[in-house]
N, C-alpha and C positions, 0 to 999 in steps of 0.2 A: 504494499500500500504505500501511497505518497507520504503518509505520516511516519511510517517505519523508516523509509529511505531518508527522510529529513532528520529523524531522530538519530539514526546511525551516522549520518553525515555531520551531525553536531558534536559528536563525541571527540573527534580529532581536534577541532579548534578549542574545545573546552579543556582538553588535556594540555594543549599548547599554552593556553592562558594560564593554567595552574602552574606549569613548569616555569613560566616567565615571572612567576610571583604575583599574579593577579587573580586571587581567589574569587573576588567579586565578579570579574569578567567570566571566569570559568563557570560560576554558578548561573550567570545570565545565559551563557552559551548552552547550558544544559536544558533550558526550557523546552526545546523541541524534543529532546530525548526523554524528558519527563512526561510529555503529552503522548508518547508512542508506546505501543505494546511491543517492546523490543524483544528480539529472540534472546535466548539465554546468555549467549556470549556477549551480546551487546549490552544486555542488562547488567552483566558482571562488570563490564568496563565502566558503565554509567556509575555503578556502586563504588568503584575504585576512585573515580574522579570526585564523587560526592564525598567519600571518605577523605580524600585529599584536601578538599575545600574545608571540611570540618576540622582536620588536623591543623592546617595552617591558621585557622581562626581559633585554635586553642580548645576545641571541643573534642577532647580525646575519647570520651566514652562514645559519642556519636560516630567518631571515625572508626572505632572498633566495631560498632554495630554495622556500619556499612561494609566493613571487611567481612564480617560474618555472612552478610547477605551475598556479597560477591562470591564467597566460598560456596555457598549453598547453590548458587546459580551455576557455577563453573568451578568445580573443585580442582585444586592443585595448581592454580595460577600463582607463580612466584611473586607477582605484584601484591597479591593479597597478603602473603606472609610479611612483605616488606611494609605495607601499610600497617598492619597489626603491630609489627615490631617497633616501627617509628612512633606510633601513637603511645605504646607502652613506655618507650624510652622518654618521650616528651613529658609524659605524666609522672615519670619517676618510678614506674612499676617495673623493676628489673626482675 
């Protein structure tokens, strides 16, 4: 569907904005992805970007929840472990 295509297409720019240190831009770029019923892998990527936004904004519990959602949607993605570990380290949970 056009919504799914637009949602999937939004993931790359959202991740790029997050990597560039623009969590608000990343969150805004995710709007099309949030509005679409993404396939599992796409949803997992959306979860990782959502979690990254939460982590950059200091919301570590939320970041870990997004990591859990990503893992449930697409188990075994190394980025999920990285997000979970980064959030735990930032929160001081060694």
